[in-house]
Backbone as a printed PyTorch tensor [residue, N CA C, xyz], in Angstrom:
tensor([[[ -3.2430,  26.7680,   4.6610],
         [ -2.4950,  25.9490,   5.6190],
         [ -2.9700,  24.5060,   5.5190]],

        [[ -2.0270,  23.5690,   5.4710],
         [ -2.3800,  22.1660,   5.3550],
         [ -3.0690,  21.6910,   6.6290]],

        [[ -4.0550,  20.8440,   6.4600],
         [ -4.7660,  20.2930,   7.6020],
         [ -3.8470,  19.3720,   8.3870]],

        [[ -3.8310,  19.5450,   9.6940],
         [ -2.9800,  18.7180,  10.5410],
         [ -3.6050,  17.3480,  10.6850]],

        [[ -2.8500,  16.3090,  10.3660],
         [ -3.3930,  14.9580,  10.4200],
         [ -3.3600,  14.4390,  11.8460]],

        [[ -4.3150,  13.5790,  12.1520],
         [ -4.4100,  13.0110,  13.4920],
         [ -3.2900,  12.0020,  13.7100]],

        [[ -2.8020,  11.9420,  14.9450],
         [ -1.7420,  11.0070,  15.2730],
         [ -2.2180,   9.5770,  15.0340]],

        [[ -1.3800,   8.7920,  14.3970],
         [ -1.7030,   7.4040,  14.0950],
         [ -0.9510,   6.5070,  15.0730]],

        [[ -1.6590,   5.5570,  15.6660],
         [ -1.0310,   4.6440,  16.6150],
         [ -0.4610,   3.4380,  15.8840]],

        [[  0.8210,   3.2210,  16.0610],
         [  1.5390,   2.1410,  15.3940],
         [  2.2930,   1.3440,  16.4610]],

        [[  2.3000,   0.0160,  16.3030],
         [  2.9260,  -0.8420,  17.3020],
         [  4.0190,  -1.7060,  16.6940]],

        [[  5.0390,  -1.9700,  17.4960],
         [  6.1070,  -2.8800,  17.0940],
         [  5.6330,  -4.3210,  17.2800]],

        [[  6.3940,  -5.2650,  16.7340],
         [  6.0620,  -6.6760,  16.9080],
         [  6.0750,  -7.0550,  18.3890]],

        [[  7.0000,  -6.4630,  19.1480],
         [  7.0870,  -6.7500,  20.5790],
         [  5.8390,  -6.2690,  21.3120]],

        [[  5.3380,  -5.0880,  20.9220],
         [  4.1170,  -4.5740,  21.5470],
         [  2.9080,  -5.4110,  21.1630]],

        [[  2.8700,  -5.8710,  19.9140],
         [  1.7950,  -6.7670,  19.4820],
         [  1.8140,  -8.0420,  20.3220]],

        [[  3.0090,  -8.5860,  20.5230],
         [  3.1470,  -9.8060,  21.3200],
         [  2.6270,  -9.5800,  22.7370]],

        [[  2.9220,  -8.4050,  23.3000],
         [  2.4560,  -8.0940,  24.6530],
         [  0.9390,  -8.0320,  24.7130]],

        [[  0.3250,  -7.3870,  23.7310],
         [ -1.1400,  -7.3100,  23.6930],
         [ -1.7750,  -8.6990,  23.5970]],

        [[ -1.1270,  -9.5630,  22.8210],
         [ -1.7140, -10.8760,  22.5400],
         [ -1.2840, -11.9560,  23.5270]],

        [[ -0.3570, -11.6240,  24.4220],
         [  0.0880, -12.5940,  25.4060],
         [  0.9280, -13.7070,  24.8240]],

        [[  1.7420, -13.3760,  23.8030],
         [  2.6130, -14.3670,  23.1740],
         [  4.0400, -13.8320,  23.1630]],

        [[  4.9820, -14.6780,  22.7530],
         [  6.3650, -14.2220,  22.6460],
         [  6.5410, -13.4320,  21.3570]],

        [[  7.5930, -12.6300,  21.3110],
         [  7.8500, -11.7550,  20.1780],
         [  7.9200, -12.5230,  18.8570]],

        [[  8.5680, -13.7020,  18.8530],
         [  8.7350, -14.4580,  17.6170],
         [  7.3940, -14.9150,  17.0460]],

        [[  6.4320, -15.1790,  17.9190],
         [  5.1040, -15.5820,  17.4380],
         [  4.4550, -14.4450,  16.6600]],

        [[  4.5700, -13.2260,  17.1800],
         [  4.0160, -12.0660,  16.4760],
         [  4.7100, -11.8760,  15.1320]],

        [[  6.0180, -12.0670,  15.1110],
         [  6.7710, -11.9430,  13.8570],
         [  6.3290, -13.0160,  12.8650]],

        [[  6.0940, -14.2260,  13.3600],
         [  5.6380, -15.3110,  12.4860],
         [  4.2620, -15.0100,  11.9040]],

        [[  3.3830, -14.4020,  12.6970],
         [  2.0680, -14.0040,  12.1810],
         [  2.2260, -13.0190,  11.0260]],

        [[  3.1390, -12.0760,  11.2080],
         [  3.3670, -11.0590,  10.1790],
         [  3.9680, -11.6870,   8.9310]],

        [[  5.0270, -12.4730,   9.1110],
         [  5.6900, -13.1060,   7.9640],
         [  4.7580, -14.0490,   7.2180]],

        [[  3.8460, -14.6810,   7.9520],
         [  2.9130, -15.6130,   7.3190],
         [  1.7340, -14.9430,   6.6500]],

        [[  1.6650, -13.5970,   6.7450],
         [  0.5810, -12.8740,   6.1020],
         [ -0.7180, -12.8790,   6.8950]],

        [[ -0.6760, -13.3550,   8.1460],
         [ -1.8860, -13.3990,   8.9680],
         [ -2.1870, -12.0470,   9.6000]],

        [[ -1.1380, -11.3020,   9.8940],
         [ -1.2880,  -9.9750,  10.4940],
         [ -0.6400,  -8.9460,   9.5780]],

        [[ -1.4310,  -8.0030,   9.1160],
         [ -0.9380,  -6.9930,   8.1840],
         [  0.0320,  -6.0550,   8.8890]],

        [[  1.1600,  -5.7740,   8.2480],
         [  2.1810,  -4.9030,   8.8310],
         [  2.9590,  -4.2410,   7.7080]],

        [[  3.7440,  -3.2410,   8.0630],
         [  4.6800,  -2.6630,   7.1000],
         [  6.0660,  -2.7030,   7.7150]],

        [[  7.0710,  -2.5270,   6.8870],
         [  8.4620,  -2.5930,   7.3290],
         [  9.0820,  -1.2110,   7.2620]],

        [[  9.7330,  -0.7920,   8.3130],
         [ 10.4150,   0.5000,   8.3310],
         [ 11.6760,   0.4150,   7.4850]],

        [[ 12.2480,   1.5670,   7.0920],
         [ 13.5100,   1.5310,   6.3410],
         [ 14.6020,   0.7660,   7.0810]],

        [[ 14.4970,   0.6810,   8.4210],
         [ 15.4850,  -0.0550,   9.2070],
         [ 15.1970,  -1.5360,   9.3130]],

        [[ 14.1060,  -1.9900,   8.6620],
         [ 13.7920,  -3.4200,   8.6380],
         [ 12.9450,  -3.9000,   9.8010]],

        [[ 12.3550,  -2.9840,  10.5730],
         [ 11.5200,  -3.3670,  11.7100],
         [ 10.0490,  -3.4150,  11.2910]],

        [[  9.3170,  -4.3780,  11.8500],
         [  7.8880,  -4.4940,  11.5570],
         [  7.0960,  -3.4920,  12.3920]],

        [[  6.0740,  -2.9180,  11.7690],
         [  5.1670,  -2.0130,  12.4670],
         [  3.7350,  -2.3570,  12.0590]],

        [[  2.8220,  -2.2810,  13.0250],
         [  1.4260,  -2.6720,  12.8100],
         [  0.5190,  -1.5150,  13.2110]],

        [[ -0.3970,  -1.1380,  12.3260],
         [ -1.3680,  -0.1070,  12.6550],
         [ -2.3980,  -0.6590,  13.6350]],

        [[ -2.9010,   0.2230,  14.5050],
         [ -3.8520,  -0.1910,  15.5270],
         [ -5.0830,  -0.8560,  14.9250]],

        [[ -5.6230,  -0.2790,  13.8410],
         [ -6.8450,  -0.8480,  13.2760],
         [ -6.6010,  -2.2460,  12.6980]],

        [[ -5.3920,  -2.4910,  12.1630],
         [ -5.0760,  -3.8230,  11.6450],
         [ -4.9540,  -4.8340,  12.7850]],

        [[ -4.3730,  -4.4050,  13.9010],
         [ -4.2400,  -5.2910,  15.0640],
         [ -5.6110,  -5.6060,  15.6440]],

        [[ -6.4620,  -4.5930,  15.7240],
         [ -7.8160,  -4.8120,  16.2440],
         [ -8.5820,  -5.7920,  15.3570]],

        [[ -8.4650,  -5.6170,  14.0390],
         [ -9.1280,  -6.5270,  13.1130],
         [ -8.6270,  -7.9570,  13.2640]],

        [[ -7.3310,  -8.1120,  13.4740],
         [ -6.7280,  -9.4340,  13.6700],
         [ -7.2840, -10.0850,  14.9360]],

        [[ -7.3350,  -9.3280,  16.0230],
         [ -7.8350,  -9.8700,  17.2830],
         [ -9.3090, -10.2700,  17.1650]],

        [[-10.0900,  -9.4430,  16.5120],
         [-11.5120,  -9.7480,  16.3470],
         [-11.7110, -10.9930,  15.4900]],

        [[-10.9440, -11.0890,  14.4090],
         [-11.0870, -12.2280,  13.4910],
         [-10.8050, -13.5440,  14.2090]],

        [[ -9.8120, -13.5230,  15.1160],
         [ -9.4100, -14.7440,  15.8060],
         [-10.0840, -14.9090,  17.1740]],

        [[-11.0610, -14.0460,  17.4640],
         [-11.8060, -14.1790,  18.7040],
         [-10.9690, -13.9430,  19.9500]],

        [[ -9.9360, -13.1180,  19.8270],
         [ -9.0520, -12.8330,  20.9540],
         [ -9.5160, -11.5670,  21.6730]],

        [[ -9.2150, -11.4840,  22.9520],
         [ -9.6230, -10.3370,  23.7510],
         [ -8.9220,  -9.0660,  23.2710]],

        [[ -9.6890,  -7.9820,  23.1670],
         [ -9.1180,  -6.7000,  22.7700],
         [ -8.8270,  -5.8970,  24.0340]],

        [[ -7.5570,  -5.6080,  24.3140],
         [ -7.2170,  -4.8330,  25.5140],
         [ -7.9300,  -3.4810,  25.5180]],

        [[ -8.1760,  -2.9510,  26.7060],
         [ -8.9160,  -1.7000,  26.8380],
         [ -8.2780,  -0.5660,  26.0430]],

        [[ -6.9400,  -0.5260,  26.0560],
         [ -6.2390,   0.5280,  25.3120],
         [ -6.5950,   0.5020,  23.8350]],

        [[ -6.6330,  -0.7140,  23.2700],
         [ -6.9760,  -0.8560,  21.8500],
         [ -8.4600,  -0.6260,  21.6170]],

        [[ -9.2980,  -1.0520,  22.5450],
         [-10.7460,  -0.8720,  22.4090],
         [-11.0950,   0.6040,  22.2950]],

        [[-10.3970,   1.4370,  23.0610],
         [-10.6340,   2.8880,  22.9990],
         [-10.2500,   3.4330,  21.6280]],

        [[ -9.1510,   2.9250,  21.0640],
         [ -8.7340,   3.3860,  19.7390],
         [ -9.7110,   2.9310,  18.6670]],

        [[-10.3350,   1.7840,  18.8550],
         [-11.3110,   1.2790,  17.8930],
         [-12.4890,   2.2380,  17.7670]],

        [[-12.7770,   2.9660,  18.8540],
         [-13.8920,   3.9050,  18.8410],
         [-13.5000,   5.2720,  18.3040]],

        [[-12.2000,   5.6130,  18.4050],
         [-11.7920,   6.9780,  18.0730],
         [-10.9230,   7.0980,  16.8390]],

        [[-10.2330,   6.0360,  16.4450],
         [ -9.2750,   6.1840,  15.3600],
         [ -9.8900,   5.8500,  14.0010]],

        [[ -9.8040,   6.7280,  13.0150],
         [-10.3790,   6.4710,  11.7030],
         [ -9.6050,   5.3960,  10.9540]],

        [[-10.3230,   4.7070,  10.0790],
         [ -9.6890,   3.7060,   9.2380],
         [ -8.9980,   4.4210,   8.0730]],

        [[ -7.6850,   4.3860,   8.0430],
         [ -6.9360,   5.0810,   7.0030],
         [ -6.0520,   4.0820,   6.2750]],

        [[ -6.2020,   4.0350,   4.9740],
         [ -5.4060,   3.1090,   4.1710],
         [ -4.0860,   3.7810,   3.8010]],

        [[ -2.9880,   3.1600,   4.1700],
         [ -1.6700,   3.7320,   3.8870],
         [ -0.7700,   2.6930,   3.2220]],

        [[ -1.3100,   1.9860,   2.2410],
         [ -0.5290,   0.9830,   1.5270],
         [ -0.3770,   1.3880,   0.0630]],

        [[  0.8410,   1.2740,  -0.4420],
         [  1.1180,   1.5380,  -1.8520],
         [  1.6180,   0.2390,  -2.4810]],

        [[  1.0540,  -0.1160,  -3.6090],
         [  1.5000,  -1.2890,  -4.3600],
         [  2.2630,  -0.8220,  -5.5940]],

        [[  3.5010,  -1.2890,  -5.7300],
         [  4.3300,  -0.9580,  -6.8890],
         [  4.3060,  -2.1490,  -7.8350]],

        [[  3.9060,  -1.9190,  -9.0830],
         [  3.8330,  -2.9900, -10.0700],
         [  4.7330,  -2.6490, -11.2480]],

        [[  5.8710,  -3.3180, -11.3280],
         [  6.8140,  -3.0860, -12.4220],
         [  7.7030,  -4.3170, -12.5410]],

        [[  7.8070,  -4.8800, -13.7340],
         [  8.6120,  -6.0950, -13.9080],
         [ 10.1120,  -5.8020, -13.9460]],

        [[ 10.4800,  -4.5210, -14.0900],
         [ 11.8920,  -4.1350, -14.0060],
         [ 12.2310,  -4.0160, -12.5180]],

        [[ 12.9580,  -5.0030, -11.9960],
         [ 13.2060,  -5.0600, -10.5540],
         [ 14.0010,  -3.8580, -10.0550]],

        [[ 14.8820,  -3.3530, -10.8750],
         [ 15.6710,  -2.1940, -10.4560],
         [ 14.7770,  -0.9680, -10.3050]],

        [[ 13.9100,  -0.7400, -11.2820],
         [ 12.9790,   0.3900, -11.2160],
         [ 12.0250,   0.2200, -10.0350]],

        [[ 11.5190,  -0.9990,  -9.8680],
         [ 10.6020,  -1.2970,  -8.7750],
         [ 11.2420,  -0.9500,  -7.4280]],

        [[ 12.4960,  -1.3300,  -7.2640],
         [ 13.1920,  -1.0920,  -6.0080],
         [ 13.4870,   0.3910,  -5.7960]],

        [[ 13.8220,   1.1060,  -6.8620],
         [ 14.0700,   2.5520,  -6.7490],
         [ 12.7870,   3.2660,  -6.2900]],

        [[ 11.6570,   2.8640,  -6.8520],
         [ 10.3840,   3.4620,  -6.4430],
         [ 10.0910,   3.1210,  -4.9830]],

        [[ 10.3550,   1.8630,  -4.5940],
         [ 10.1140,   1.4630,  -3.2030],
         [ 10.9280,   2.3200,  -2.2390]],

        [[ 12.1960,   2.5170,  -2.5480],
         [ 13.0550,   3.2970,  -1.6560],
         [ 12.5820,   4.7510,  -1.5760]],

        [[ 12.1180,   5.2850,  -2.7060],
         [ 11.6270,   6.6650,  -2.7310],
         [ 10.4060,   6.8210,  -1.8280]],

        [[  9.4630,   5.8910,  -1.9320],
         [  8.2510,   5.9650,  -1.1130],
         [  8.5960,   5.7670,   0.3590]],

        [[  9.4840,   4.8140,   0.6500],
         [  9.8720,   4.5410,   2.0350],
         [ 10.5130,   5.7720,   2.6780]],

        [[ 11.2700,   6.5140,   1.8790],
         [ 11.9390,   7.7060,   2.3990],
         [ 10.9540,   8.8700,   2.5420]],

        [[ 10.0670,   9.0270,   1.5790],
         [  9.1580,  10.1730,   1.5730],
         [  7.9290,   9.9650,   2.4560]],

        [[  7.4700,   8.7090,   2.5570],
         [  6.2660,   8.3760,   3.3240],
         [  6.5880,   7.1960,   4.2460]],

        [[  7.4000,   7.4280,   5.2790],
         [  7.9300,   6.3230,   6.0770],
         [  6.8910,   5.5300,   6.8630]],

        [[  5.6940,   6.0810,   7.0540],
         [  4.6670,   5.3460,   7.7940],
         [  3.7260,   4.5760,   6.8600]],

        [[  4.0750,   4.4870,   5.5830],
         [  3.2550,   3.7670,   4.6230],
         [  3.7290,   2.3240,   4.4780]],

        [[  2.7830,   1.4220,   4.2820],
         [  3.1190,   0.0560,   3.9230],
         [  3.3940,  -0.0010,   2.4320]],

        [[  4.3320,  -0.8220,   2.0260],
         [  4.6990,  -0.9320,   0.6100],
         [  4.6930,  -2.3930,   0.2000]],

        [[  3.9550,  -2.7120,  -0.8450],
         [  3.9660,  -4.0380,  -1.4380],
         [  4.5350,  -3.9230,  -2.8430]],

        [[  5.1710,  -4.9970,  -3.3240],
         [  5.7700,  -4.9940,  -4.6570],
         [  5.2900,  -6.1990,  -5.4580]],

        [[  4.9980,  -5.9620,  -6.7280],
         [  4.6320,  -7.0330,  -7.6510],
         [  5.4460,  -6.8570,  -8.9290]],

        [[  5.7590,  -7.9770,  -9.5860],
         [  6.6370,  -7.9320, -10.7510],
         [  5.9780,  -8.4690, -12.0210]],

        [[  4.7040,  -8.8200, -11.9280],
         [  3.9340,  -9.1700, -13.1230],
         [  2.4560,  -8.9240, -12.8190]],

        [[  1.6460,  -8.9770, -13.8760],
         [  0.2400,  -8.6480, -13.7270],
         [ -0.5360,  -9.6090, -12.8530]],

        [[ -0.1980, -10.9040, -12.9250],
         [ -0.9270, -11.8890, -12.1290],
         [ -0.6670, -11.6810, -10.6320]],

        [[  0.5890, -11.4860, -10.2810],
         [  0.9470, -11.2380,  -8.8870],
         [  0.3000,  -9.9420,  -8.4040]],

        [[  0.2840,  -8.9340,  -9.2590],
         [ -0.3180,  -7.6490,  -8.9030],
         [ -1.8070,  -7.7960,  -8.6050]],

        [[ -2.5160,  -8.5610,  -9.4480],
         [ -3.9430,  -8.7660,  -9.2350],
         [ -4.2290,  -9.4150,  -7.8940]],

        [[ -3.4000, -10.3750,  -7.5250],
         [ -3.5570, -11.0660,  -6.2390],
         [ -3.3410, -10.1020,  -5.0760]],

        [[ -2.2960,  -9.2790,  -5.1740],
         [ -1.9820,  -8.3540,  -4.0820],
         [ -3.0050,  -7.2190,  -3.9780]],

        [[ -3.5270,  -6.7820,  -5.1020],
         [ -4.5630,  -5.7410,  -5.0670],
         [ -5.7800,  -6.2500,  -4.3080]],

        [[ -6.1910,  -7.4880,  -4.6080],
         [ -7.3540,  -8.0640,  -3.9390],
         [ -7.0880,  -8.2880,  -2.4550]],

        [[ -5.8690,  -8.6740,  -2.1300],
         [ -5.5240,  -8.9860,  -0.7450],
         [ -5.3790,  -7.7480,   0.1160]],

        [[ -4.6880,  -6.7100,  -0.4060],
         [ -4.3440,  -5.5480,   0.4030],
         [ -5.2490,  -4.3400,   0.1830]],

        [[ -5.9460,  -4.2920,  -0.9700],
         [ -6.7550,  -3.1120,  -1.3120],
         [ -5.9490,  -1.8270,  -1.0450]],

        [[ -4.8380,  -1.6400,  -1.7610],
         [ -3.9520,  -0.5070,  -1.4840],
         [ -4.6270,   0.8320,  -1.7660]],

        [[ -4.1050,   1.8710,  -1.1330],
         [ -4.6140,   3.2170,  -1.4010],
         [ -4.2120,   3.6640,  -2.7940]],

        [[ -2.9680,   3.3260,  -3.1840],
         [ -2.4290,   3.7560,  -4.4740],
         [ -1.6910,   2.5800,  -5.1250]],

        [[ -1.8940,   2.4270,  -6.4320],
         [ -1.1420,   1.4490,  -7.2170],
         [ -0.2930,   2.2140,  -8.2250]],

        [[  1.0260,   2.0300,  -8.1520],
         [  1.9300,   2.5770,  -9.1660],
         [  2.0890,   1.4680, -10.2050]],

        [[  1.5010,   1.6610, -11.3700],
         [  1.2930,   0.5690, -12.3230],
         [  2.0200,   0.7880, -13.6470]],

        [[  3.0010,  -0.0650, -13.9150],
         [  3.6640,  -0.0480, -15.2180],
         [  2.6990,  -0.6080, -16.2640]],

        [[  2.7280,  -0.0670, -17.4610],
         [  1.8000,  -0.5000, -18.5050],
         [  2.2300,  -1.8150, -19.1290]],

        [[  3.5050,  -1.9240, -19.4380],
         [  4.0190,  -3.0700, -20.1880],
         [  4.4730,  -4.1640, -19.2250]],

        [[  3.5580,  -5.1020, -18.9140],
         [  3.8300,  -6.1540, -17.9420],
         [  3.6690,  -7.5370, -18.5540]],

        [[  4.4280,  -8.5220, -18.0560],
         [  4.1600,  -9.9110, -18.4580],
         [  2.8790, -10.3900, -17.7890]],

        [[  2.2110, -11.3450, -18.4040],
         [  0.9440, -11.8250, -17.8500],
         [ -0.1660, -10.8630, -18.2030]],

        [[ -0.8770, -10.3910, -17.2000],
         [ -1.9330,  -9.3930, -17.3920],
         [ -1.2670,  -8.0280, -17.5480]],

        [[ -1.5240,  -7.3430, -18.6680],
         [ -0.8410,  -6.0600, -18.8690],
         [ -1.5110,  -4.9530, -18.0510]],

        [[ -0.8450,  -3.7850, -18.0310],
         [ -1.3130,  -2.6930, -17.2070],
         [ -2.6930,  -2.1770, -17.5670]],

        [[ -3.0260,  -2.1940, -18.8460],
         [ -4.3480,  -1.7180, -19.2730],
         [ -5.4350,  -2.6180, -18.7060]],

        [[ -5.2450,  -3.9300, -18.8310],
         [ -6.2180,  -4.8820, -18.3000],
         [ -6.3420,  -4.7700, -16.7840]],

        [[ -5.1970,  -4.6290, -16.1210],
         [ -5.2110,  -4.5620, -14.6660],
         [ -5.8880,  -3.2840, -14.1860]],

        [[ -5.6130,  -2.1710, -14.8340],
         [ -6.2650,  -0.9140, -14.4830],
         [ -7.7750,  -1.0410, -14.6570]],

        [[ -8.1890,  -1.6620, -15.7480],
         [ -9.6260,  -1.8510, -15.9940],
         [-10.2660,  -2.6770, -14.8830]],

        [[ -9.6030,  -3.7810, -14.4920],
         [-10.1830,  -4.6510, -13.4740],
         [-10.2590,  -3.9500, -12.1160]],

        [[ -9.2690,  -3.1140, -11.8130],
         [ -9.2970,  -2.3690, -10.5510],
         [-10.4480,  -1.3770, -10.5450]],

        [[-10.5680,  -0.6120, -11.6090],
         [-11.5610,   0.4620, -11.6510],
         [-12.9900,  -0.0470, -11.8060]],

        [[-13.1600,  -1.2820, -12.3060],
         [-14.5060,  -1.8190, -12.4900],
         [-14.9680,  -2.6630, -11.3050]],

        [[-14.0780,  -2.9040, -10.3360],
         [-14.4210,  -3.7440,  -9.1860],
         [-14.9590,  -2.8560,  -8.0570]],

        [[-16.2360,  -3.0050,  -7.6890],
         [-16.8060,  -2.1730,  -6.6220],
         [-16.0650,  -2.3240,  -5.2940]],

        [[-15.4700,  -3.4970,  -5.0600],
         [-14.7450,  -3.7250,  -3.8080],
         [-13.4590,  -2.9220,  -3.7350]],

        [[-13.0020,  -2.4140,  -4.8880],
         [-11.7560,  -1.6530,  -4.9340],
         [-12.0100,  -0.1600,  -5.1550]],

        [[-13.2270,   0.2560,  -4.8780],
         [-13.5720,   1.6650,  -5.0470],
         [-12.6460,   2.5360,  -4.2090]],

        [[-12.1110,   3.5720,  -4.8190],
         [-11.2220,   4.4810,  -4.1090],
         [ -9.7500,   4.1910,  -4.3010]],

        [[ -9.4150,   3.0280,  -4.8840],
         [ -8.0050,   2.7330,  -5.1660],
         [ -7.5380,   3.6410,  -6.3010]],

        [[ -6.4770,   4.3930,  -6.0670],
         [ -5.9480,   5.3140,  -7.0630],
         [ -4.8560,   4.6300,  -7.8780]],

        [[ -4.8740,   4.8470,  -9.1900],
         [ -3.8970,   4.2140, -10.0840],
         [ -3.0280,   5.2820, -10.7320]],

        [[ -1.7100,   5.1780, -10.5070],
         [ -0.7430,   6.0290, -11.1970],
         [ -0.0710,   5.1570, -12.2530]],

        [[ -0.3700,   5.4200, -13.4920],
         [  0.1820,   4.6290, -14.5870],
         [  1.5390,   5.1900, -15.0040]],

        [[  2.5120,   4.2910, -15.2010],
         [  3.8380,   4.7110, -15.6590],
         [  4.2450,   3.8540, -16.8460]],

        [[  5.0370,   4.4300, -17.7510],
         [  5.4830,   3.6530, -18.9090],
         [  6.7370,   4.2640, -19.5150]],

        [[  7.4980,   3.3820, -20.1360],
         [  8.6480,   3.8170, -20.9170],
         [  8.3490,   3.7540, -22.3990]],

        [[  7.1190,   3.3530, -22.7350],
         [  6.7180,   3.2490, -24.1370],
         [  6.4760,   4.6340, -24.7260]],

        [[  7.0110,   4.8730, -25.9000],
         [  6.8370,   6.1650, -26.5720],
         [  5.6620,   6.0590, -27.5380]],

        [[  4.4690,   6.0040, -26.9690],
         [  3.2650,   5.8040, -27.7710],
         [  2.1210,   6.5810, -27.1170]],

        [[  1.6560,   7.6480, -27.7780],
         [  0.5750,   8.4610, -27.1870],
         [ -0.7130,   7.6780, -26.9760]],

        [[ -0.9100,   6.5950, -27.7430],
         [ -2.1240,   5.7950, -27.5840],
         [ -2.1550,   5.0920, -26.2270]],

        [[ -0.9700,   4.8220, -25.6630],
         [ -0.9050,   4.1550, -24.3700],
         [ -1.5060,   5.0390, -23.2910]],

        [[ -1.1440,   6.3200, -23.3070],
         [ -1.6970,   7.2450, -22.3160],
         [ -3.2060,   7.3550, -22.4620]],

        [[ -3.6840,   7.4700, -23.6860],
         [ -5.1230,   7.5680, -23.9080],
         [ -5.8400,   6.3210, -23.4020]],

        [[ -5.2400,   5.1480, -23.6560],
         [ -5.8600,   3.8870, -23.2370],
         [ -5.9470,   3.7880, -21.7190]],

        [[ -4.8520,   4.1650, -21.0190],
         [ -4.8460,   4.0610, -19.5610],
         [ -5.8300,   5.0460, -18.9280]],

        [[ -5.8600,   6.2660, -19.4350],
         [ -6.7940,   7.2410, -18.8890],
         [ -8.2310,   6.8420, -19.1820]],

        [[ -8.4600,   6.2260, -20.3270],
         [ -9.8040,   5.7510, -20.6700],
         [-10.2580,   4.6400, -19.7270]],

        [[ -9.3050,   3.8670, -19.2190],
         [ -9.6370,   2.7850, -18.2900],
         [ -9.7390,   3.2660, -16.8480]],

        [[ -9.5200,   4.5760, -16.6350],
         [ -9.7360,   5.1320, -15.3120],
         [ -8.4910,   5.4780, -14.5240]],

        [[ -7.2920,   5.3570, -15.1360],
         [ -6.0660,   5.7300, -14.4220],
         [ -6.1780,   7.1750, -13.9350]],

        [[ -5.7250,   7.4190, -12.7150],
         [ -5.8630,   8.7400, -12.1080],
         [ -4.7200,   9.6780, -12.4680]],

        [[ -3.6170,   9.1170, -12.9480],
         [ -2.4780,   9.9270, -13.3740],
         [ -1.6260,   9.0940, -14.3210]],

        [[ -0.8240,   9.7740, -15.1280],
         [  0.0220,   9.0860, -16.1110],
         [  1.3890,   9.7570, -16.1200]],

        [[  2.4350,   8.9690, -15.8780],
         [  3.7970,   9.4880, -15.8670],
         [  4.6630,   8.6780, -16.8270]],

        [[  5.5990,   9.3590, -17.4520],
         [  6.5060,   8.6690, -18.3730],
         [  7.8690,   8.4460, -17.7290]],

        [[  8.4980,   7.3590, -18.1130],
         [  9.8610,   7.0590, -17.6760],
         [ 10.8430,   7.7690, -18.6040]],

        [[ 12.0230,   8.1600, -18.0980],
         [ 12.4620,   7.9940, -16.7060],
         [ 11.6420,   8.8580, -15.7600]],

        [[ 11.2780,   8.2720, -14.6220],
         [ 10.3760,   8.9370, -13.6920],
         [ 11.0520,  10.0810, -12.9480]],

        [[ 10.2850,  11.1130, -12.7160],
         [ 10.6770,  12.1560, -11.7800],
         [ 10.1950,  11.6470, -10.4180]],

        [[ 11.1160,  11.1330,  -9.6090],
         [ 10.7410,  10.4700,  -8.3600],
         [ 10.1370,  11.4310,  -7.3490]],

        [[ 10.5780,  12.6720,  -7.3650],
         [  9.9950,  13.6760,  -6.4680],
         [  8.5280,  13.9020,  -6.8420]],

        [[  8.2810,  14.0290,  -8.1290],
         [  6.9090,  14.2180,  -8.6030],
         [  6.0340,  13.0250,  -8.2340]],

        [[  6.5750,  11.8080,  -8.3810],
         [  5.8170,  10.6040,  -8.0530],
         [  5.4470,  10.5830,  -6.5740]],

        [[  6.4200,  10.8590,  -5.7080],
         [  6.1550,  10.8510,  -4.2640],
         [  5.1270,  11.9110,  -3.8900]],

        [[  5.2300,  13.0830,  -4.4860],
         [  4.2750,  14.1570,  -4.1980],
         [  2.8710,  13.7790,  -4.6620]],

        [[  2.7980,  13.1010,  -5.7930],
         [  1.5030,  12.6850,  -6.3320],
         [  0.8450,  11.6610,  -5.4080]],

        [[  1.6330,  10.6960,  -4.9430],
         [  1.0940,   9.6980,  -4.0050],
         [  0.6110,  10.3940,  -2.7380]],

        [[  1.4400,  11.3070,  -2.2140],
         [  1.0450,  12.0450,  -1.0230],
         [ -0.2400,  12.8230,  -1.2230]],

        [[ -0.3790,  13.4490,  -2.3810],
         [ -1.5860,  14.2400,  -2.6590],
         [ -2.8170,  13.3400,  -2.7200]],

        [[ -2.6730,  12.1590,  -3.2890],
         [ -3.8060,  11.2460,  -3.4100],
         [ -4.3210,  10.7810,  -2.0440]],

        [[ -3.4330,  10.7370,  -1.0540],
         [ -3.8680,  10.2670,   0.2620],
         [ -3.9500,  11.4090,   1.2700]],

        [[ -3.9430,  12.6440,   0.7630],
         [ -4.1050,  13.7930,   1.6460],
         [ -2.8810,  14.0860,   2.4980]],

        [[ -1.7290,  13.7830,   1.9770],
         [ -0.5010,  14.0150,   2.7310],
         [  0.4330,  14.9130,   1.9130]],

        [[  0.7690,  16.0750,   2.4510],
         [  1.7020,  16.9690,   1.7800],
         [  3.1250,  16.4980,   2.0340]],

        [[  3.9470,  16.5080,   0.9800],
         [  5.3560,  16.1180,   1.0970],
         [  6.2240,  17.3280,   0.8000]]])
């Protein structure tokens, strides 16, 4: 029997604004400006995890309401961000929609080249990176190596994907520490299940 996961507290932008004593648009501006980490629901609404809100309040020296203070003591820090790295925008978007549908409480970031991906990995420290091998800028092999060799990124799982018909590519990615290797065209169900398994979530 699968282990039942603990309820995760998630807040809307309006609830964040209420906690912080500001108007709703201010909370939205914080999110859009990258100051407050959030994810977007399939319906386009912003949602913020309790631990991210608590971290934001602490960083800015703002008062933490009692309700949130209690969660800071009881709620585990769980990373639920997936970074999709693929320069094919159509493929990137198909993967995004699949993850959003299968794991609706996950944050999703997208990168379209190796340089952008490196920046987002450092910024978000995602739980899982879906990484295309053949990228402009820093290629997938180099990026996988940098992720796996960085102590600050310990625990980040890399799912390597490629449309290249070259067995040496798979060997190279696995040698650099990739946790899984999938070939295109992707089996999207398999990809979603793999991401779920990596973060302890059955799909």
